[in-house]
C-alpha angles and dihedrals in degrees: 000000000000126000092270094056092045093048090051091050091049094049091045094050096046094043096049091046093049092048090057087075100037101073092046091050092052097044100036093050089057093047093049087051089052091050092050090047090052089053091051092049100041100025085221110158091213092070092049090054091047090050092055094042098050091034089064091052089046091056093051091051092044093053095051090045093054093048094050093043094060091066090060092065093050095054094063090064098036109042100012105041094137089053091049092048092050100044103019094107090057104027093046095059099069090037090054090049089051092052099041098039114019101033091043089053091049097048095044098051094037088061092046091050094049097048099028102074095103097021105052129058110258092247092055091043090053090051089056094060092047091050088049089053089049090051094052090049093050090047090055091049095053093045090049090049089057093047093044089055087060089052095044114008115211137157097039144096134206111244105223092206098053099022089227133130111249127196115247101167126018087185091062090049093051094044096043107148088231090058092047093056097036097051098062090043092055092042093053089046089054091051091051089051094050094040093053090044091055093041095048095051092042092050090053090057097040095047089045091053093238121133087343094161090057101042101040094079089045090052092052092046093050093047094047093049091048093051096045092045090049089058089049091051091053094051096043091043090054090054091044092052092056093048090047092051091052095047101033110021090168091063093054092046091050091048087065097029084237108168100172126051111257137192112212101019124199127214118235114217092188132005135190116201142076117347094247092050096240093118113045120188099173138348140177106229138184111209121238095000098113091048090053093046093049102038109011090244124096089221098042123136117251116196116233128229094254095053093046090048091054091048092050092048089054091048103037105020135252119335142085116289095176116115124218096291100198093054093044093047098048098037088056091054096042090051091055094040097052091046092052091050091056091051093049092051088051091053091048092049095048089051091052092049097047118128095017095303123149118213110237102171119113092224095065091043091055094042093050092050092048091046090063086079097051099078091046089053092045092051092048094049090047093056093044089053092047095050101035093045090058094058138150083035125076087182107024112248093353113061130017121220093243089059094053101060120104109264095207099049112096129210092253093059093049091048090055095047092043091053094046094047093046093050092044092049089048090056091047090051091055092046094047093046093048092049093048093050093044096052094038090057093050091069128212120325118260119276114281125226107260117232122232095230118061092217097047117108115270119236108260129243121219116249 
C-alpha cells in the first residue's frame, strides 16, 4: 500500500473506534439525566440508585471516548496536511466552536456532577447533568456541521491567489441542509444505543431475579426510548436519503448497485452475484422502495451509476467517480438491518412487561443482552456508508481524497503510527469492556438515607 491507502486505513480505524463511544455518551447522558429527574420529582430511591449505577457506566464510556477523540484532531495535521491547508479556514470554524463551547460545557459540568453529590443542592446538581447532556448534544451538532460541509460544501469561496477554501458565511455552514437532516438522525441513533444499553443490562437483572424492583422501571424506560427513537430514525433517515440523492446521486446509486437509471426502482434486500453488482444471479427485491426512498414517489426516477459517472466526467473531468460498490451496498443494508433488530427487541420487551409483568425467560434475557450490540453495529455501518459512499471525494465536488494526503509523510511513518494506534486501541477496548462488565455486574449501590429537606445535600455514594 502507498501512503494514501495507509492514511485512509488509519483514519478509518481510529474514527470507527472513536464513534463506538460517541452515541452512547450522547444518549446515556440524557437517560441518566431523566433518571435523576425522576428521583427529584418522585423521591423514589430506585431512581437515585439507577442514576448512580448507570452514571458510573456513563463515566467509563465518556473517558474512553475523550481519549480516542483526541487522536482525530492530530491526524488532520499529520496525515492530511494538504486537506487541512485547503479547507482549514472553513472546517476549523465548527471544530473550534465545538472545542471552545460544547466541550468546555461538557467538561465543566461533568466535573461538577461527579464531585457535587454532597456539595451542591440537589436542584443545582440536577442542572449539572442536564447541562452536560446539552453539551454533548451541541458537540455532536458542531462535529456534524463540519462533516456535512464535506458532504455538501456551502458558505465558502475558493481564493484564486492561495487556492484555498475560505469561509464566507458561518451561518450557512451551521444551517447546511445536510446538517439539519443528519443531526436528528444521529441523535435518534444515540438514543437507540443508550436505550438498548439500559434495557439489556436491566433485562439481565430482572430475568435473573436480582434487584428486580430497581431495574424494572429502567427496563421499561430503555425499551420505550429504543422504540420511539427507532421511529425517529426511520423518519429522519427517509428525509436524509432524499437529500443525499439530490446532493450525491452516485452514493444512492452505489447503495443499490444500480448501474442503469430506473423508474420505478426496486430495493434489493439480498443479492447473489458479482461483488460490484454488475452481474446479478439472484436477488430478493421489494418493488418501488428505492424510488420512494430516493424521491418520495414510488414511481420516481433513480439515476444509475453509469449515467452519474458520465455526468461527473463532463463536470469534473476524466476519472472514476464510482465508490467501492460492495462496501457501500452492504453497509447500507447492515445499517438498516441492525437498526430494525433493535426496534423488534424493544417491541418484544414492551409486550413482555405489559401490565406490570417482569420477563423471566432466559430467551429474552439473552436476546436483550445480545441486542446491546445492534445499535453500535448500525451506527458503525452508517458511518462507513456515509464516508465510503462519498469517495473519491474528501470534499464532495471540490477536493478528491488523493489530493488531501500529506505529501511529505512516507509509507513507513504511517505504518508505524497505524500499528501503534491499532494496538493501543485494542488495549483500550479490552480495558473499557472489562470495566463495563465489572461495574455492571456489581449492581446498583445500596439505598441512601433520604433527607428531610428536598434542597439539602444528599449523602454521597462511593464511586
